[in-house]
VEXMI-90378 format. One record per residue (C-alpha): residue in one letter; x, y, z. Coordinates in steps of 0.001 Angstrom, whole numbers, plus 500000, padded with zeros to 6 digits. Layout:
N
<rose><r>a</r><x>X</x><y>Y</y><z>Z</z></rose>
...
***
This chain:
385
<rose><r>x</r><x>646433</x><y>902381</y><z>082112</z></rose>
<rose><r>x</r><x>644753</x><y>902879</y><z>078698</z></rose>
<rose><r>x</r><x>641506</x><y>901631</y><z>080085</z></rose>
<rose><r>x</r><x>641650</x><y>904256</y><z>082786</z></rose>
<rose><r>x</r><x>642329</x><y>907059</y><z>080334</z></rose>
<rose><r>x</r><x>639701</x><y>905826</y><z>078124</z></rose>
<rose><r>x</r><x>637221</x><y>905725</y><z>080979</z></rose>
<rose><r>x</r><x>638184</x><y>909308</y><z>082004</z></rose>
<rose><r>x</r><x>637790</x><y>910546</y><z>078373</z></rose>
<rose><r>x</r><x>634300</x><y>909052</y><z>078135</z></rose>
<rose><r>x</r><x>633260</x><y>910555</y><z>081503</z></rose>
<rose><r>x</r><x>634585</x><y>914076</y><z>080380</z></rose>
<rose><r>x</r><x>632473</x><y>913725</y><z>077208</z></rose>
<rose><r>x</r><x>629385</x><y>912750</y><z>079089</z></rose>
<rose><r>x</r><x>629808</x><y>915925</y><z>081455</z></rose>
<rose><r>x</r><x>630367</x><y>918244</y><z>078459</z></rose>
<rose><r>x</r><x>627454</x><y>916928</y><z>076680</z></rose>
<rose><r>x</r><x>625078</x><y>917155</y><z>079750</z></rose>
<rose><r>x</r><x>626470</x><y>920794</y><z>080581</z></rose>
<rose><r>x</r><x>625418</x><y>922079</y><z>077115</z></rose>
<rose><r>x</r><x>621861</x><y>921807</y><z>077995</z></rose>
<rose><r>x</r><x>622216</x><y>923955</y><z>081137</z></rose>
<rose><r>x</r><x>624457</x><y>926281</y><z>079022</z></rose>
<rose><r>x</r><x>621901</x><y>926691</y><z>076349</z></rose>
<rose><r>x</r><x>619009</x><y>927413</y><z>078994</z></rose>
<rose><r>x</r><x>621510</x><y>930128</y><z>080629</z></rose>
<rose><r>x</r><x>621748</x><y>931755</y><z>077151</z></rose>
<rose><r>x</r><x>618149</x><y>931674</y><z>076460</z></rose>
<rose><r>x</r><x>617499</x><y>933224</y><z>079901</z></rose>
<rose><r>x</r><x>620209</x><y>935965</y><z>079264</z></rose>
<rose><r>x</r><x>618479</x><y>936858</y><z>075784</z></rose>
<rose><r>x</r><x>614988</x><y>936736</y><z>077504</z></rose>
<rose><r>x</r><x>616282</x><y>939342</y><z>080480</z></rose>
<rose><r>x</r><x>617992</x><y>941599</y><z>077789</z></rose>
<rose><r>x</r><x>614805</x><y>941861</y><z>075709</z></rose>
<rose><r>x</r><x>612275</x><y>942003</y><z>078533</z></rose>
<rose><r>x</r><x>611006</x><y>944760</y><z>080969</z></rose>
<rose><r>x</r><x>613754</x><y>943444</y><z>083340</z></rose>
<rose><r>x</r><x>616509</x><y>944641</y><z>080735</z></rose>
<rose><r>x</r><x>617475</x><y>947725</y><z>082850</z></rose>
<rose><r>x</r><x>617649</x><y>945694</y><z>085947</z></rose>
<rose><r>x</r><x>619756</x><y>942897</y><z>084243</z></rose>
<rose><r>x</r><x>622422</x><y>945398</y><z>082941</z></rose>
<rose><r>x</r><x>622387</x><y>947256</y><z>086195</z></rose>
<rose><r>x</r><x>623178</x><y>944138</y><z>088121</z></rose>
<rose><r>x</r><x>626142</x><y>943208</y><z>085699</z></rose>
<rose><r>x</r><x>627497</x><y>946796</y><z>086126</z></rose>
<rose><r>x</r><x>627170</x><y>947011</y><z>089926</z></rose>
<rose><r>x</r><x>630567</x><y>947778</y><z>091589</z></rose>
<rose><r>x</r><x>631971</x><y>945558</y><z>094247</z></rose>
<rose><r>x</r><x>635428</x><y>946186</y><z>095570</z></rose>
<rose><r>x</r><x>636411</x><y>948224</y><z>092668</z></rose>
<rose><r>x</r><x>635152</x><y>945795</y><z>089867</z></rose>
<rose><r>x</r><x>631749</x><y>945417</y><z>088299</z></rose>
<rose><r>x</r><x>629927</x><y>941917</y><z>088933</z></rose>
<rose><r>x</r><x>630519</x><y>941334</y><z>084948</z></rose>
<rose><r>x</r><x>634228</x><y>941972</y><z>085704</z></rose>
<rose><r>x</r><x>634278</x><y>939332</y><z>088776</z></rose>
<rose><r>x</r><x>632578</x><y>936905</y><z>086557</z></rose>
<rose><r>x</r><x>634736</x><y>937397</y><z>083438</z></rose>
<rose><r>x</r><x>638085</x><y>938046</y><z>085364</z></rose>
<rose><r>x</r><x>637379</x><y>935914</y><z>088665</z></rose>
<rose><r>x</r><x>635135</x><y>933057</y><z>087997</z></rose>
<rose><r>x</r><x>636475</x><y>932523</y><z>084390</z></rose>
<rose><r>x</r><x>640064</x><y>932162</y><z>085892</z></rose>
<rose><r>x</r><x>638854</x><y>928882</y><z>087459</z></rose>
<rose><r>x</r><x>637495</x><y>927872</y><z>084160</z></rose>
<rose><r>x</r><x>640947</x><y>928529</y><z>082553</z></rose>
<rose><r>x</r><x>642565</x><y>926730</y><z>085407</z></rose>
<rose><r>x</r><x>640576</x><y>923569</y><z>084369</z></rose>
<rose><r>x</r><x>641696</x><y>924145</y><z>080700</z></rose>
<rose><r>x</r><x>645173</x><y>924435</y><z>081675</z></rose>
<rose><r>x</r><x>644924</x><y>921162</y><z>083755</z></rose>
<rose><r>x</r><x>643260</x><y>919457</y><z>080654</z></rose>
<rose><r>x</r><x>646062</x><y>920799</y><z>078378</z></rose>
<rose><r>x</r><x>648652</x><y>919472</y><z>080567</z></rose>
<rose><r>x</r><x>647014</x><y>916170</y><z>080929</z></rose>
<rose><r>x</r><x>646628</x><y>915739</y><z>077187</z></rose>
<rose><r>x</r><x>650240</x><y>916637</y><z>076388</z></rose>
<rose><r>x</r><x>651664</x><y>914364</y><z>079029</z></rose>
<rose><r>x</r><x>649423</x><y>911298</y><z>078774</z></rose>
<rose><r>x</r><x>646557</x><y>911973</y><z>076479</z></rose>
<rose><r>x</r><x>645824</x><y>912578</y><z>072802</z></rose>
<rose><r>x</r><x>648582</x><y>915031</y><z>072371</z></rose>
<rose><r>x</r><x>651424</x><y>913111</y><z>074204</z></rose>
<rose><r>x</r><x>653096</x><y>911800</y><z>071061</z></rose>
<rose><r>x</r><x>653884</x><y>913558</y><z>067688</z></rose>
<rose><r>x</r><x>652037</x><y>910786</y><z>065700</z></rose>
<rose><r>x</r><x>648852</x><y>911349</y><z>067827</z></rose>
<rose><r>x</r><x>649062</x><y>915173</y><z>068254</z></rose>
<rose><r>x</r><x>649881</x><y>915912</y><z>064453</z></rose>
<rose><r>x</r><x>646141</x><y>915580</y><z>063119</z></rose>
<rose><r>x</r><x>644612</x><y>917561</y><z>065997</z></rose>
<rose><r>x</r><x>647271</x><y>920268</y><z>065846</z></rose>
<rose><r>x</r><x>646973</x><y>920616</y><z>062091</z></rose>
<rose><r>x</r><x>642973</x><y>920648</y><z>062270</z></rose>
<rose><r>x</r><x>643253</x><y>923203</y><z>064982</z></rose>
<rose><r>x</r><x>645474</x><y>925511</y><z>063124</z></rose>
<rose><r>x</r><x>643511</x><y>925483</y><z>060167</z></rose>
<rose><r>x</r><x>640366</x><y>925999</y><z>062293</z></rose>
<rose><r>x</r><x>642027</x><y>929090</y><z>063618</z></rose>
<rose><r>x</r><x>643958</x><y>930584</y><z>060608</z></rose>
<rose><r>x</r><x>641296</x><y>930488</y><z>057910</z></rose>
<rose><r>x</r><x>638475</x><y>931879</y><z>060125</z></rose>
<rose><r>x</r><x>640601</x><y>934860</y><z>061125</z></rose>
<rose><r>x</r><x>641637</x><y>935505</y><z>057628</z></rose>
<rose><r>x</r><x>637888</x><y>935592</y><z>056544</z></rose>
<rose><r>x</r><x>637154</x><y>938079</y><z>059307</z></rose>
<rose><r>x</r><x>640159</x><y>940191</y><z>058528</z></rose>
<rose><r>x</r><x>639017</x><y>940169</y><z>054855</z></rose>
<rose><r>x</r><x>635771</x><y>941954</y><z>056151</z></rose>
<rose><r>x</r><x>637283</x><y>944304</y><z>058452</z></rose>
<rose><r>x</r><x>640551</x><y>945320</y><z>057392</z></rose>
<rose><r>x</r><x>641495</x><y>948886</y><z>058055</z></rose>
<rose><r>x</r><x>638529</x><y>949186</y><z>060362</z></rose>
<rose><r>x</r><x>638738</x><y>949358</y><z>064198</z></rose>
<rose><r>x</r><x>636758</x><y>946111</y><z>064270</z></rose>
<rose><r>x</r><x>639958</x><y>944456</y><z>062644</z></rose>
<rose><r>x</r><x>641231</x><y>943948</y><z>066155</z></rose>
<rose><r>x</r><x>638527</x><y>941215</y><z>066666</z></rose>
<rose><r>x</r><x>640121</x><y>938590</y><z>064392</z></rose>
<rose><r>x</r><x>640405</x><y>936159</y><z>067169</z></rose>
<rose><r>x</r><x>636718</x><y>936053</y><z>067698</z></rose>
<rose><r>x</r><x>635985</x><y>933280</y><z>065234</z></rose>
<rose><r>x</r><x>638900</x><y>931186</y><z>066173</z></rose>
<rose><r>x</r><x>637304</x><y>929348</y><z>068929</z></rose>
<rose><r>x</r><x>635322</x><y>926249</y><z>069464</z></rose>
<rose><r>x</r><x>632903</x><y>925647</y><z>072340</z></rose>
<rose><r>x</r><x>633464</x><y>921908</y><z>073299</z></rose>
<rose><r>x</r><x>630359</x><y>921707</y><z>075587</z></rose>
<rose><r>x</r><x>627936</x><y>922539</y><z>072660</z></rose>
<rose><r>x</r><x>630015</x><y>920575</y><z>070014</z></rose>
<rose><r>x</r><x>629897</x><y>917489</y><z>072274</z></rose>
<rose><r>x</r><x>626257</x><y>918130</y><z>073236</z></rose>
<rose><r>x</r><x>625343</x><y>917851</y><z>069552</z></rose>
<rose><r>x</r><x>627308</x><y>914636</y><z>069296</z></rose>
<rose><r>x</r><x>625485</x><y>913189</y><z>072231</z></rose>
<rose><r>x</r><x>622171</x><y>913488</y><z>070465</z></rose>
<rose><r>x</r><x>623406</x><y>910614</y><z>068242</z></rose>
<rose><r>x</r><x>624127</x><y>908324</y><z>071169</z></rose>
<rose><r>x</r><x>626553</x><y>905342</y><z>070747</z></rose>
<rose><r>x</r><x>626269</x><y>905483</y><z>066942</z></rose>
<rose><r>x</r><x>628856</x><y>908099</y><z>066921</z></rose>
<rose><r>x</r><x>632544</x><y>906689</y><z>066821</z></rose>
<rose><r>x</r><x>634439</x><y>907068</y><z>070014</z></rose>
<rose><r>x</r><x>637339</x><y>908129</y><z>067740</z></rose>
<rose><r>x</r><x>635458</x><y>911201</y><z>066389</z></rose>
<rose><r>x</r><x>634595</x><y>912314</y><z>069893</z></rose>
<rose><r>x</r><x>638092</x><y>911986</y><z>070974</z></rose>
<rose><r>x</r><x>639571</x><y>913951</y><z>067936</z></rose>
<rose><r>x</r><x>636852</x><y>916576</y><z>068589</z></rose>
<rose><r>x</r><x>638034</x><y>916901</y><z>072095</z></rose>
<rose><r>x</r><x>641643</x><y>916956</y><z>071058</z></rose>
<rose><r>x</r><x>641106</x><y>919717</y><z>068477</z></rose>
<rose><r>x</r><x>639280</x><y>921730</y><z>070881</z></rose>
<rose><r>x</r><x>642178</x><y>921448</y><z>073519</z></rose>
<rose><r>x</r><x>644629</x><y>922618</y><z>070974</z></rose>
<rose><r>x</r><x>642189</x><y>925327</y><z>069959</z></rose>
<rose><r>x</r><x>641922</x><y>926602</y><z>073625</z></rose>
<rose><r>x</r><x>645700</x><y>926611</y><z>073862</z></rose>
<rose><r>x</r><x>645655</x><y>928721</y><z>070619</z></rose>
<rose><r>x</r><x>642917</x><y>931120</y><z>072180</z></rose>
<rose><r>x</r><x>644975</x><y>931515</y><z>075271</z></rose>
<rose><r>x</r><x>648099</x><y>932375</y><z>073391</z></rose>
<rose><r>x</r><x>646091</x><y>934922</y><z>071306</z></rose>
<rose><r>x</r><x>644680</x><y>936533</y><z>074391</z></rose>
<rose><r>x</r><x>648048</x><y>936677</y><z>076191</z></rose>
<rose><r>x</r><x>649961</x><y>938109</y><z>073135</z></rose>
<rose><r>x</r><x>647287</x><y>940342</y><z>071472</z></rose>
<rose><r>x</r><x>644608</x><y>941348</y><z>073815</z></rose>
<rose><r>x</r><x>646783</x><y>942648</y><z>076579</z></rose>
<rose><r>x</r><x>646822</x><y>946250</y><z>077673</z></rose>
<rose><r>x</r><x>650013</x><y>948126</y><z>078727</z></rose>
<rose><r>x</r><x>652031</x><y>946156</y><z>080855</z></rose>
<rose><r>x</r><x>652781</x><y>946972</y><z>084452</z></rose>
<rose><r>x</r><x>655968</x><y>945011</y><z>085334</z></rose>
<rose><r>x</r><x>655195</x><y>945298</y><z>089031</z></rose>
<rose><r>x</r><x>652256</x><y>943075</y><z>088636</z></rose>
<rose><r>x</r><x>654322</x><y>940575</y><z>086609</z></rose>
<rose><r>x</r><x>656959</x><y>940575</y><z>089417</z></rose>
<rose><r>x</r><x>654184</x><y>939715</y><z>091834</z></rose>
<rose><r>x</r><x>653022</x><y>937105</y><z>089511</z></rose>
<rose><r>x</r><x>656601</x><y>935602</y><z>089156</z></rose>
<rose><r>x</r><x>656967</x><y>935504</y><z>092989</z></rose>
<rose><r>x</r><x>653773</x><y>933553</y><z>093410</z></rose>
<rose><r>x</r><x>654987</x><y>930990</y><z>090665</z></rose>
<rose><r>x</r><x>658454</x><y>930667</y><z>092471</z></rose>
<rose><r>x</r><x>656578</x><y>929987</y><z>095730</z></rose>
<rose><r>x</r><x>654357</x><y>927476</y><z>094137</z></rose>
<rose><r>x</r><x>657561</x><y>925697</y><z>092644</z></rose>
<rose><r>x</r><x>659101</x><y>925783</y><z>096115</z></rose>
<rose><r>x</r><x>656183</x><y>924221</y><z>097752</z></rose>
<rose><r>x</r><x>656144</x><y>921448</y><z>095002</z></rose>
<rose><r>x</r><x>659786</x><y>920876</y><z>095845</z></rose>
<rose><r>x</r><x>659237</x><y>920371</y><z>099553</z></rose>
<rose><r>x</r><x>656279</x><y>917947</y><z>098644</z></rose>
<rose><r>x</r><x>653475</x><y>920116</y><z>099794</z></rose>
<rose><r>x</r><x>650218</x><y>918155</y><z>099060</z></rose>
<rose><r>x</r><x>647560</x><y>920415</y><z>100493</z></rose>
<rose><r>x</r><x>645677</x><y>922383</y><z>097832</z></rose>
<rose><r>x</r><x>644649</x><y>924768</y><z>100603</z></rose>
<rose><r>x</r><x>648305</x><y>925595</y><z>101119</z></rose>
<rose><r>x</r><x>648630</x><y>926832</y><z>097630</z></rose>
<rose><r>x</r><x>645484</x><y>928819</y><z>097541</z></rose>
<rose><r>x</r><x>647116</x><y>932020</y><z>098949</z></rose>
<rose><r>x</r><x>649806</x><y>932122</y><z>096246</z></rose>
<rose><r>x</r><x>647160</x><y>931280</y><z>093505</z></rose>
<rose><r>x</r><x>645384</x><y>934455</y><z>094723</z></rose>
<rose><r>x</r><x>648581</x><y>936460</y><z>094689</z></rose>
<rose><r>x</r><x>649187</x><y>935217</y><z>091294</z></rose>
<rose><r>x</r><x>645801</x><y>936154</y><z>090128</z></rose>
<rose><r>x</r><x>646080</x><y>939635</y><z>091520</z></rose>
<rose><r>x</r><x>649404</x><y>940215</y><z>090085</z></rose>
<rose><r>x</r><x>648322</x><y>939230</y><z>086508</z></rose>
<rose><r>x</r><x>645251</x><y>941321</y><z>086924</z></rose>
<rose><r>x</r><x>647168</x><y>944406</y><z>087882</z></rose>
<rose><r>x</r><x>650017</x><y>943802</y><z>085161</z></rose>
<rose><r>x</r><x>647366</x><y>944384</y><z>082409</z></rose>
<rose><r>x</r><x>647562</x><y>940703</y><z>081189</z></rose>
<rose><r>x</r><x>644075</x><y>939250</y><z>081311</z></rose>
<rose><r>x</r><x>643611</x><y>937677</y><z>084849</z></rose>
<rose><r>x</r><x>642431</x><y>934361</y><z>083490</z></rose>
<rose><r>x</r><x>645905</x><y>933601</y><z>082202</z></rose>
<rose><r>x</r><x>646933</x><y>933042</y><z>085883</z></rose>
<rose><r>x</r><x>644430</x><y>930069</y><z>085821</z></rose>
<rose><r>x</r><x>646137</x><y>928633</y><z>082918</z></rose>
<rose><r>x</r><x>649669</x><y>928979</y><z>084366</z></rose>
<rose><r>x</r><x>648516</x><y>927171</y><z>087751</z></rose>
<rose><r>x</r><x>646969</x><y>924385</y><z>085628</z></rose>
<rose><r>x</r><x>650190</x><y>924063</y><z>083631</z></rose>
<rose><r>x</r><x>652224</x><y>924070</y><z>086823</z></rose>
<rose><r>x</r><x>650183</x><y>921270</y><z>088381</z></rose>
<rose><r>x</r><x>651977</x><y>918019</y><z>088226</z></rose>
<rose><r>x</r><x>650524</x><y>914974</y><z>086392</z></rose>
<rose><r>x</r><x>652265</x><y>912638</y><z>089001</z></rose>
<rose><r>x</r><x>653594</x><y>913769</y><z>092498</z></rose>
<rose><r>x</r><x>655110</x><y>911939</y><z>095358</z></rose>
<rose><r>x</r><x>654463</x><y>912835</y><z>098914</z></rose>
<rose><r>x</r><x>656765</x><y>912643</y><z>101901</z></rose>
<rose><r>x</r><x>655862</x><y>909058</y><z>102323</z></rose>
<rose><r>x</r><x>656789</x><y>908269</y><z>098608</z></rose>
<rose><r>x</r><x>653099</x><y>907569</y><z>097962</z></rose>
<rose><r>x</r><x>652225</x><y>908330</y><z>094246</z></rose>
<rose><r>x</r><x>649466</x><y>911102</y><z>093785</z></rose>
<rose><r>x</r><x>647750</x><y>912503</y><z>090691</z></rose>
<rose><r>x</r><x>646823</x><y>916054</y><z>091534</z></rose>
<rose><r>x</r><x>646039</x><y>917073</y><z>087867</z></rose>
<rose><r>x</r><x>643448</x><y>914304</y><z>087305</z></rose>
<rose><r>x</r><x>642194</x><y>914662</y><z>090890</z></rose>
<rose><r>x</r><x>641542</x><y>918481</y><z>090435</z></rose>
<rose><r>x</r><x>639965</x><y>917862</y><z>086986</z></rose>
<rose><r>x</r><x>637472</x><y>915490</y><z>088630</z></rose>
<rose><r>x</r><x>636710</x><y>917967</y><z>091412</z></rose>
<rose><r>x</r><x>636354</x><y>921025</y><z>089143</z></rose>
<rose><r>x</r><x>634709</x><y>919605</y><z>086043</z></rose>
<rose><r>x</r><x>631190</x><y>919461</y><z>087412</z></rose>
<rose><r>x</r><x>631129</x><y>922936</y><z>089163</z></rose>
<rose><r>x</r><x>632803</x><y>924550</y><z>086168</z></rose>
<rose><r>x</r><x>630460</x><y>922831</y><z>083474</z></rose>
<rose><r>x</r><x>627199</x><y>923310</y><z>085459</z></rose>
<rose><r>x</r><x>627777</x><y>926684</y><z>087343</z></rose>
<rose><r>x</r><x>630696</x><y>928770</y><z>086083</z></rose>
<rose><r>x</r><x>630042</x><y>928448</y><z>082306</z></rose>
<rose><r>x</r><x>626249</x><y>929000</y><z>082675</z></rose>
<rose><r>x</r><x>626968</x><y>932063</y><z>084816</z></rose>
<rose><r>x</r><x>629370</x><y>933349</y><z>082232</z></rose>
<rose><r>x</r><x>626819</x><y>932684</y><z>079532</z></rose>
<rose><r>x</r><x>623962</x><y>934475</y><z>081699</z></rose>
<rose><r>x</r><x>626164</x><y>937532</y><z>082091</z></rose>
<rose><r>x</r><x>627465</x><y>937812</y><z>078525</z></rose>
<rose><r>x</r><x>625042</x><y>936445</y><z>076085</z></rose>
<rose><r>x</r><x>622461</x><y>939009</y><z>076878</z></rose>
<rose><r>x</r><x>621939</x><y>941429</y><z>073886</z></rose>
<rose><r>x</r><x>619121</x><y>943513</y><z>072923</z></rose>
<rose><r>x</r><x>617721</x><y>942508</y><z>069545</z></rose>
<rose><r>x</r><x>616237</x><y>945215</y><z>067750</z></rose>
<rose><r>x</r><x>614276</x><y>944045</y><z>064702</z></rose>
<rose><r>x</r><x>614253</x><y>947463</y><z>063027</z></rose>
<rose><r>x</r><x>618080</x><y>947596</y><z>063126</z></rose>
<rose><r>x</r><x>618886</x><y>943884</y><z>062570</z></rose>
<rose><r>x</r><x>619311</x><y>944185</y><z>058876</z></rose>
<rose><r>x</r><x>621653</x><y>946982</y><z>059380</z></rose>
<rose><r>x</r><x>623708</x><y>945118</y><z>062050</z></rose>
<rose><r>x</r><x>623878</x><y>941955</y><z>059819</z></rose>
<rose><r>x</r><x>625267</x><y>943775</y><z>057005</z></rose>
<rose><r>x</r><x>628280</x><y>945116</y><z>058978</z></rose>
<rose><r>x</r><x>631876</x><y>943844</y><z>058298</z></rose>
<rose><r>x</r><x>631860</x><y>942763</y><z>062116</z></rose>
<rose><r>x</r><x>628815</x><y>940694</y><z>061787</z></rose>
<rose><r>x</r><x>629786</x><y>939095</y><z>058463</z></rose>
<rose><r>x</r><x>633365</x><y>938395</y><z>059718</z></rose>
<rose><r>x</r><x>632239</x><y>936487</y><z>062750</z></rose>
<rose><r>x</r><x>629420</x><y>934649</y><z>060948</z></rose>
<rose><r>x</r><x>631280</x><y>933628</y><z>057900</z></rose>
<rose><r>x</r><x>634560</x><y>933023</y><z>059671</z></rose>
<rose><r>x</r><x>632843</x><y>930368</y><z>061976</z></rose>
<rose><r>x</r><x>630310</x><y>928836</y><z>059602</z></rose>
<rose><r>x</r><x>632723</x><y>928683</y><z>056578</z></rose>
<rose><r>x</r><x>636255</x><y>929250</y><z>057916</z></rose>
<rose><r>x</r><x>636141</x><y>926629</y><z>060676</z></rose>
<rose><r>x</r><x>635005</x><y>923605</y><z>058486</z></rose>
<rose><r>x</r><x>637180</x><y>924559</y><z>055444</z></rose>
<rose><r>x</r><x>640358</x><y>925242</y><z>057729</z></rose>
<rose><r>x</r><x>639905</x><y>922099</y><z>059595</z></rose>
<rose><r>x</r><x>639236</x><y>919890</y><z>056591</z></rose>
<rose><r>x</r><x>641899</x><y>921568</y><z>054429</z></rose>
<rose><r>x</r><x>644792</x><y>921521</y><z>057025</z></rose>
<rose><r>x</r><x>643877</x><y>917909</y><z>058035</z></rose>
<rose><r>x</r><x>643911</x><y>916744</y><z>054336</z></rose>
<rose><r>x</r><x>647334</x><y>918360</y><z>053672</z></rose>
<rose><r>x</r><x>648782</x><y>917077</y><z>056789</z></rose>
<rose><r>x</r><x>647808</x><y>913512</y><z>055864</z></rose>
<rose><r>x</r><x>648649</x><y>914061</y><z>052150</z></rose>
<rose><r>x</r><x>652158</x><y>914979</y><z>053113</z></rose>
<rose><r>x</r><x>652239</x><y>912182</y><z>055597</z></rose>
<rose><r>x</r><x>652701</x><y>914479</y><z>058675</z></rose>
<rose><r>x</r><x>649759</x><y>912926</y><z>060264</z></rose>
<rose><r>x</r><x>647309</x><y>910161</y><z>059902</z></rose>
<rose><r>x</r><x>643568</x><y>909845</y><z>060133</z></rose>
<rose><r>x</r><x>642271</x><y>907534</y><z>062820</z></rose>
<rose><r>x</r><x>641294</x><y>904100</y><z>061614</z></rose>
<rose><r>x</r><x>637677</x><y>904227</y><z>062483</z></rose>
<rose><r>x</r><x>637202</x><y>907714</y><z>060591</z></rose>
<rose><r>x</r><x>636998</x><y>908886</y><z>057076</z></rose>
<rose><r>x</r><x>637028</x><y>912249</y><z>055485</z></rose>
<rose><r>x</r><x>633347</x><y>912692</y><z>055694</z></rose>
<rose><r>x</r><x>633719</x><y>912498</y><z>059683</z></rose>
<rose><r>x</r><x>636286</x><y>915268</y><z>059491</z></rose>
<rose><r>x</r><x>633907</x><y>917526</y><z>057538</z></rose>
<rose><r>x</r><x>631338</x><y>916828</y><z>060080</z></rose>
<rose><r>x</r><x>633789</x><y>917547</y><z>062818</z></rose>
<rose><r>x</r><x>634498</x><y>920899</y><z>061092</z></rose>
<rose><r>x</r><x>631105</x><y>921903</y><z>061088</z></rose>
<rose><r>x</r><x>630789</x><y>921242</y><z>064802</z></rose>
<rose><r>x</r><x>633842</x><y>923185</y><z>065663</z></rose>
<rose><r>x</r><x>632206</x><y>926075</y><z>064165</z></rose>
<rose><r>x</r><x>630089</x><y>926442</y><z>067409</z></rose>
<rose><r>x</r><x>632156</x><y>929218</y><z>068843</z></rose>
<rose><r>x</r><x>630196</x><y>930643</y><z>071820</z></rose>
<rose><r>x</r><x>631980</x><y>930691</y><z>075180</z></rose>
<rose><r>x</r><x>635483</x><y>931599</y><z>073998</z></rose>
<rose><r>x</r><x>634157</x><y>933636</y><z>071089</z></rose>
<rose><r>x</r><x>632136</x><y>935758</y><z>073453</z></rose>
<rose><r>x</r><x>635066</x><y>936072</y><z>075750</z></rose>
<rose><r>x</r><x>637477</x><y>937395</y><z>073179</z></rose>
<rose><r>x</r><x>634899</x><y>939623</y><z>071748</z></rose>
<rose><r>x</r><x>634773</x><y>941532</y><z>075242</z></rose>
<rose><r>x</r><x>638432</x><y>941689</y><z>075182</z></rose>
<rose><r>x</r><x>639150</x><y>942821</y><z>071681</z></rose>
<rose><r>x</r><x>636306</x><y>945395</y><z>070891</z></rose>
<rose><r>x</r><x>634951</x><y>948667</y><z>072371</z></rose>
<rose><r>x</r><x>631750</x><y>948644</y><z>074360</z></rose>
<rose><r>x</r><x>629651</x><y>949877</y><z>071400</z></rose>
<rose><r>x</r><x>630630</x><y>946935</y><z>069076</z></rose>
<rose><r>x</r><x>630395</x><y>944099</y><z>071691</z></rose>
<rose><r>x</r><x>626445</x><y>943727</y><z>071081</z></rose>
<rose><r>x</r><x>626973</x><y>943314</y><z>067408</z></rose>
<rose><r>x</r><x>629713</x><y>940691</y><z>068140</z></rose>
<rose><r>x</r><x>627536</x><y>939077</y><z>070344</z></rose>
<rose><r>x</r><x>624826</x><y>938793</y><z>067726</z></rose>
<rose><r>x</r><x>627323</x><y>937449</y><z>065242</z></rose>
<rose><r>x</r><x>628554</x><y>934810</y><z>067679</z></rose>
<rose><r>x</r><x>625088</x><y>933756</y><z>068708</z></rose>
<rose><r>x</r><x>623836</x><y>933588</y><z>065114</z></rose>
<rose><r>x</r><x>626947</x><y>931681</y><z>063822</z></rose>
<rose><r>x</r><x>626760</x><y>929298</y><z>066794</z></rose>
<rose><r>x</r><x>622993</x><y>928580</y><z>066520</z></rose>
<rose><r>x</r><x>623502</x><y>927951</y><z>062768</z></rose>
<rose><r>x</r><x>626577</x><y>925636</y><z>063346</z></rose>
<rose><r>x</r><x>624484</x><y>923618</y><z>065781</z></rose>
<rose><r>x</r><x>621833</x><y>922897</y><z>063144</z></rose>
<rose><r>x</r><x>624602</x><y>922498</y><z>060425</z></rose>
<rose><r>x</r><x>626759</x><y>920235</y><z>062709</z></rose>
<rose><r>x</r><x>623708</x><y>918134</y><z>063625</z></rose>
<rose><r>x</r><x>622858</x><y>917698</y><z>060115</z></rose>
<rose><r>x</r><x>626272</x><y>916732</y><z>058833</z></rose>
<rose><r>x</r><x>626605</x><y>914271</y><z>061626</z></rose>
<rose><r>x</r><x>623231</x><y>912636</y><z>060852</z></rose>
<rose><r>x</r><x>624283</x><y>912314</y><z>057143</z></rose>
<rose><r>x</r><x>627516</x><y>910881</y><z>058112</z></rose>
<rose><r>x</r><x>625967</x><y>908177</y><z>060203</z></rose>
<rose><r>x</r><x>623528</x><y>907426</y><z>057690</z></rose>
<rose><r>x</r><x>626257</x><y>907165</y><z>055136</z></rose>
<rose><r>x</r><x>628169</x><y>904925</y><z>057470</z></rose>
<rose><r>x</r><x>625267</x><y>902562</y><z>058162</z></rose>
***
């Protein structure tokens, strides 16, 4: 059982590392399109309306719901049988993730208090696991597996924190009819589980009803994906008493299309921002840019290291045997690569006129964090050898 879990973790890390290249290319393409003669066409396509929603909305509210479904599945799997399934194993990732969310948010708020931009405090709280693991993959097998696993666990808790933040703080005015429709879909899913329905296609109509209900309610539609992921059982017996593992099976099915199609499409649609050299100094001096940049670059490593150290100091957690505090510092620098979730929260939190500045902040911070993270891992490995 342990070897099977270890094998799935290694496979997960390999896919995430590889997808970071595609994600980087999609980001580069988005920046090229937004700053070329094709810029008007690029933004026109994203705003083109289909069935009441723009293509950009279909990507952010529709395709990303599948991404969040995968996130929900991974959270459920980690909590039930992974690195978060006992208090002892979960304590350090939870402490590290909390520090990596609280300190960046405080730094951001310091730069933007009493401004409309203050609502964006959730932007620097996120970690992009694909880019972070992609940087680690540059150093091959020299990187301790325990460091990769800890980074993965911290990112999972980080994602859970981001989901809670989105649900509680970035929700527009609630429409209870939408929530009731969503509740009906959840009840139907539970009933189908009770009668041992095993066909994924049978659940699909109620998944769409849940998504539509949540979208109409004012809660961001991607939360429907998380709910479905958490409702998916780890183990499930069919009518013939045969033991199935739907969560693991769905993760296996979805991981490649999400990593190599949905996330790059999201990056292509959201990373494009016009870079005006004449206004760059003005933009970088804003509290919004500084809050995001310093929140990620300094807040993430400081928060992760500080909360990890305190949790171990007070014997609430224990650092893995193969790691030391230099590894935790390197992990904190890698976690400063915000990107996907940071861009996503920026779109939810800020008005349209502020989103381009937020994008520049996220891109500048994430790009810097990639370089700093790679350097810190290199120095850590050299110290280790």
